[in-house]
C-alpha positions as CSV (number, residue, x, y, z in Angstrom):
1,M,-42.8,81.4,56.5
2,I,-46.4,81.2,55.3
3,S,-45.3,82.1,51.7
4,E,-42.9,79.1,51.5
5,N,-45.4,76.8,53.1
6,I,-48.1,77.7,50.5
7,K,-45.6,77.1,47.6
8,N,-44.3,73.8,49.0
9,L,-47.8,72.4,49.7
10,R,-49.0,73.5,46.2
11,V,-46.1,71.9,44.5
12,K,-46.5,68.7,46.6
13,K,-50.2,68.6,45.6
14,G,-49.2,69.0,41.9
15,L,-51.1,72.3,41.3
16,T,-50.1,75.3,39.4
17,Q,-50.7,78.9,40.6
18,K,-53.6,79.1,38.2
19,D,-55.1,75.8,39.4
20,L,-54.9,77.0,43.0
21,A,-56.4,80.4,42.1
22,E,-59.4,78.8,40.4
23,K,-60.1,76.6,43.4
24,L,-59.9,79.6,45.7
25,H,-61.8,81.9,43.3
26,V,-59.0,84.4,43.2
27,T,-56.5,85.5,40.5
28,S,-53.2,83.8,39.8
29,Q,-51.5,87.1,40.6
30,A,-52.9,86.9,44.1
31,V,-51.4,83.4,44.6
32,S,-48.1,84.7,43.2
33,R,-48.0,87.6,45.7
34,W,-48.8,85.1,48.6
35,E,-45.9,82.9,47.6
36,K,-43.5,85.9,47.2
37,G,-44.5,87.2,50.6
38,D,-45.8,90.5,49.4
39,V,-49.2,89.9,51.1
40,E,-50.7,87.3,53.3
41,P,-54.0,85.5,52.5
42,S,-57.0,86.0,54.8
43,V,-58.0,83.6,57.5
44,D,-60.9,82.3,55.3
45,T,-58.6,81.7,52.4
46,I,-56.1,79.8,54.6
47,I,-59.0,77.6,55.9
48,N,-60.0,76.9,52.2
49,M,-56.3,76.2,51.3
50,A,-56.1,73.7,54.2
51,K,-59.0,71.8,52.8
52,I,-57.5,71.8,49.3
53,F,-54.0,70.7,50.5
54,E,-55.6,68.3,53.1
55,V,-53.5,69.7,55.9
56,T,-54.2,71.7,59.0
57,T,-54.1,75.5,59.1
58,D,-51.2,75.4,61.5
59,E,-49.1,73.6,58.9
60,I,-49.9,76.3,56.4
61,M,-49.1,79.1,58.8
62,S,-46.0,77.7,60.7
63,G,-45.2,74.3,59.0
64,E,-44.6,72.7,62.4
65,S,-47.9,71.2,63.4
66,S,-47.7,68.6,60.6
67,Q,-44.4,67.3,62.1
68,I,-45.9,67.1,65.5
69,Q,-49.1,65.4,64.2
70,K,-46.9,63.0,62.1
71,S,-44.9,62.1,65.2
72,I,-48.1,61.5,67.1
73,E,-49.9,59.5,64.3
74,E,-46.9,57.3,63.5
75,P,-45.7,55.4,66.6
76,K,-42.1,54.4,66.8
77,V,-41.4,50.8,66.1
78,I,-39.2,49.2,68.7
79,E,-37.3,46.2,67.5
80,K,-36.6,43.6,70.1
81,V,-33.9,41.0,69.4
82,V,-34.6,37.7,71.0
83,E,-31.6,35.3,71.0
84,K,-32.4,31.6,70.6
85,V,-30.1,29.0,71.9
86,V,-30.2,26.0,69.6
87,V,-28.8,22.8,71.1
88,E,-27.6,20.4,68.4
89,Q,-28.4,16.8,69.2
90,A,-25.4,14.5,68.9
91,K,-25.5,12.1,66.0
92,P,-26.0,8.4,66.9
93,V,-23.0,6.1,66.4
94,L,-24.0,3.6,63.6
95,A,-20.9,1.4,63.8
96,V,-17.3,1.3,65.0
97,C,-14.4,0.6,62.5
98,E,-12.8,-2.7,63.4
99,S,-9.4,-1.4,62.2
100,C,-9.0,2.0,63.7
101,N,-11.8,1.7,66.4
102,K,-13.2,5.1,65.4
103,P,-17.0,5.6,65.6
104,I,-18.9,6.0,62.3
105,Y,-21.8,8.4,62.3
106,D,-22.8,8.4,58.6
107,G,-24.2,5.3,56.9
108,D,-22.3,6.1,53.6
109,D,-19.0,5.8,55.5
110,I,-19.6,2.2,56.5
111,V,-17.9,-0.5,54.5
112,R,-18.9,-4.1,55.1
113,R,-16.6,-6.9,53.7
114,T,-17.2,-10.6,53.8
115,I,-14.2,-12.7,55.0
116,T,-14.2,-16.4,54.2
117,H,-12.4,-18.9,56.4
118,G,-12.3,-22.0,54.2
119,R,-14.9,-24.5,55.4
120,S,-15.8,-22.4,58.4
121,P,-18.7,-19.9,58.2
122,S,-17.8,-16.6,56.6
123,T,-17.8,-13.4,58.8
124,Q,-18.3,-9.7,58.1
125,Q,-15.9,-7.0,58.9
126,V,-17.0,-3.4,59.4
127,L,-14.5,-0.7,58.2
128,C,-14.6,3.0,57.7
129,K,-14.0,4.4,54.2
130,L,-10.4,5.5,55.1
131,C,-9.4,2.1,56.4
132,E,-11.0,0.4,53.4
133,Y,-9.0,2.7,51.1
134,M,-5.8,2.0,52.9
135,R,-6.5,-1.8,52.8
136,L,-7.1,-1.7,49.0
137,E,-3.9,0.4,48.6
138,T,-1.9,-2.2,50.5
139,I,-3.4,-5.0,48.4
140,H,-2.5,-3.1,45.2
141,K,1.1,-2.5,46.4
142,N,1.5,-6.1,47.3
143,Q,0.1,-7.1,43.9
144,I,2.7,-4.9,42.2
145,K,5.4,-6.3,44.3
146,N,4.3,-9.9,43.6
147,S,4.0,-9.2,39.9
148,K,7.6,-7.9,39.8
149,K,8.8,-10.9,41.7
150,Q,7.0,-13.3,39.3
151,R,8.5,-11.5,36.2
152,T,12.0,-11.8,37.7
153,K,11.5,-15.5,38.3
154,S,10.1,-16.0,34.8
155,Y,13.1,-14.3,33.3
156,I,15.6,-16.4,35.3
157,W,14.0,-19.8,35.1
158,G,12.8,-19.3,31.5
159,S,16.3,-18.4,30.5
160,I,17.7,-21.5,32.3
161,A,15.2,-23.7,30.6
162,A,15.9,-22.2,27.2
163,V,19.7,-22.6,27.6
164,V,19.4,-26.2,28.8
165,V,17.1,-27.1,25.9
166,L,19.4,-25.3,23.4
167,L,22.6,-27.0,24.7
168,L,20.9,-30.4,24.9
169,G,19.4,-30.0,21.4
170,L,22.7,-28.9,19.9
171,W,24.5,-31.8,21.5
172,I,22.0,-34.4,20.2
173,F,21.1,-32.9,16.8
174,A,24.3,-31.1,15.9
175,K,25.1,-33.7,13.2
176,D,21.6,-33.8,11.8
177,G,21.9,-30.6,9.7
178,V,20.7,-27.1,9.7
179,G,17.0,-28.0,10.0
180,A,17.6,-29.8,13.3
181,I,19.5,-26.8,14.7
182,V,16.8,-24.4,13.7
183,G,14.2,-26.6,15.3
184,T,16.3,-26.8,18.4
185,V,16.5,-22.9,18.5
186,F,12.8,-22.6,18.2
187,T,12.2,-25.2,20.8
188,S,14.5,-23.4,23.2
189,I,12.6,-20.1,22.6
190,F,9.3,-21.9,23.2
191,S,10.8,-23.4,26.4
192,F,11.5,-19.9,27.6
193,T,7.9,-18.7,26.9
194,F,6.4,-21.9,28.3
195,V,8.2,-21.6,31.6
196,S,7.6,-17.9,31.8
197,C,3.9,-18.2,31.2
198,I,3.6,-20.8,33.9
199,L,5.5,-18.6,36.4
200,L,3.6,-15.4,35.5
201,K,0.3,-17.1,36.6
202,N,-2.0,-14.8,34.6
203,N,-2.7,-17.0,31.6
204,F,-4.1,-20.4,30.6
205,V,-1.0,-22.2,29.5
206,E,-0.4,-24.0,32.8
207,D,-4.0,-25.2,33.0
208,M,-3.9,-26.3,29.4
209,F,-0.7,-28.3,29.9
210,I,-2.0,-29.9,33.1
211,G,-5.3,-30.7,31.5
212,I,-3.7,-32.5,28.5
213,A,-1.1,-34.3,30.7
214,S,-3.8,-35.6,33.0
215,W,-5.2,-37.6,30.1
216,G,-2.4,-40.1,30.7
217,F,-3.0,-40.6,34.4
218,V,-6.0,-42.9,34.3
219,K,-7.0,-45.6,36.8
220,L,-6.4,-49.0,35.3
221,P,-9.0,-51.7,35.9
222,G,-8.6,-54.2,38.7
223,I,-7.4,-57.8,38.2
224,I,-9.2,-61.0,39.1
225,F,-6.9,-63.9,40.0
226,E,-7.2,-67.1,41.9
227,F,-5.4,-67.9,45.2
228,S,-2.7,-70.1,43.8
229,L,0.9,-69.9,42.7
230,D,0.0,-69.4,39.1
231,G,-2.6,-66.8,40.1
232,F,0.0,-64.8,42.0
233,V,2.4,-65.0,39.1
234,F,-0.4,-63.9,36.8
235,L,-1.2,-60.9,39.1
236,I,2.4,-59.8,39.3
237,V,3.0,-60.0,35.5
238,V,-0.3,-58.1,34.7
239,K,0.5,-55.5,37.4
240,V,3.9,-54.9,35.8
241,L,2.4,-54.7,32.3
242,F,-0.3,-52.3,33.6
243,W,2.4,-50.2,35.3
244,I,4.5,-50.0,32.1
245,F,1.4,-49.2,30.0
246,G,0.4,-46.5,32.5
247,M,3.9,-45.0,32.4
248,L,3.9,-44.9,28.6
249,L,0.5,-43.4,28.5
250,A,1.4,-40.7,31.0
251,F,4.7,-40.1,29.2
252,F,2.9,-39.6,25.8
253,A,0.3,-37.4,27.5
254,V,3.0,-35.2,29.0
255,V,4.9,-35.1,25.7
256,L,1.6,-34.2,23.9
257,G,1.0,-31.5,26.5
258,F,4.5,-30.0,25.7
259,I,4.0,-30.3,21.9
260,I,0.7,-28.4,22.1
261,S,1.6,-25.9,24.9
262,L,5.0,-24.8,23.8
263,P,4.1,-23.1,20.5
264,I,0.9,-21.7,22.0
265,S,3.0,-20.2,24.9
266,G,5.0,-18.3,22.2
267,F,1.9,-16.4,21.3
268,T,0.6,-16.1,24.8
269,Y,3.8,-14.8,26.5
270,P,3.7,-11.2,25.1
271,Y,0.1,-10.8,26.3
272,A,1.0,-12.3,29.7
273,L,4.0,-10.1,30.1
274,V,2.1,-6.9,29.2
275,T,-0.7,-7.9,31.5
276,S,1.8,-8.5,34.4
277,I,3.2,-5.0,33.9
278,K,0.0,-3.0,33.3
279,H,-2.5,-5.0,35.3
280,P,-0.7,-6.6,38.3
281,D,-4.1,-7.2,40.0
282,K,-4.8,-9.9,37.4
283,T,-1.7,-11.9,38.6
284,E,-2.3,-14.6,41.2
285,D,-0.6,-14.3,44.5
286,I,2.5,-16.4,45.0
């Protein structure tokens, strides 16, 4: 109805009945009567209202032309969906694992390890991360196994050495008093720690003993003699004396090595044993 259209357009424009009346030069009561439907405005008034509301006269009178005009002015937007087919290019193979023969596509998954062959030139092996992890796990398990084996051998042979030294010492020094017996007991204990440290192979006791003992194994000077019977006798006598001197020198060097290494092994053994248990990777392979 025209009454409802006038009211809706006025409210949409933000005008009061008084504002609209002033613009049309009529009274507010006239505007109220139009909106109530008591009377209808004249054609001239409708034309003026269309200018004020910025609409067509058809919209004021019927309210339909604006929808038709809106549909004409605002074209429909047709959305068209275009499907794109993306072809993913295959990644290049950077390397092939020499253990599992699987191709490696990512450079971060390549592990290169250098393998030495004694005097021969070293070579490089290419592995994937999984095979390298399994290789290190195998090495770690073997280290634990070897460490346990070395500890077992150290217990057995260390105990045998201690018992032999103890029995031998008691047999020799039993009549020499309490001091000799106490010394024999300590010597047997140090014999156990000495043999155990050598078999554990994760400390310096063996190297220290060999280093001290090697002092006695020196090359003796050569002998100048004449080609005669007396010269050959002189050569044999001097050779025998040199041999005896060399044996005594080696014997004293070995004894000195024992004297120094045995008490030191007593302090080294606890560390070597703990290291063998907690850090089997620091144990040399047997």
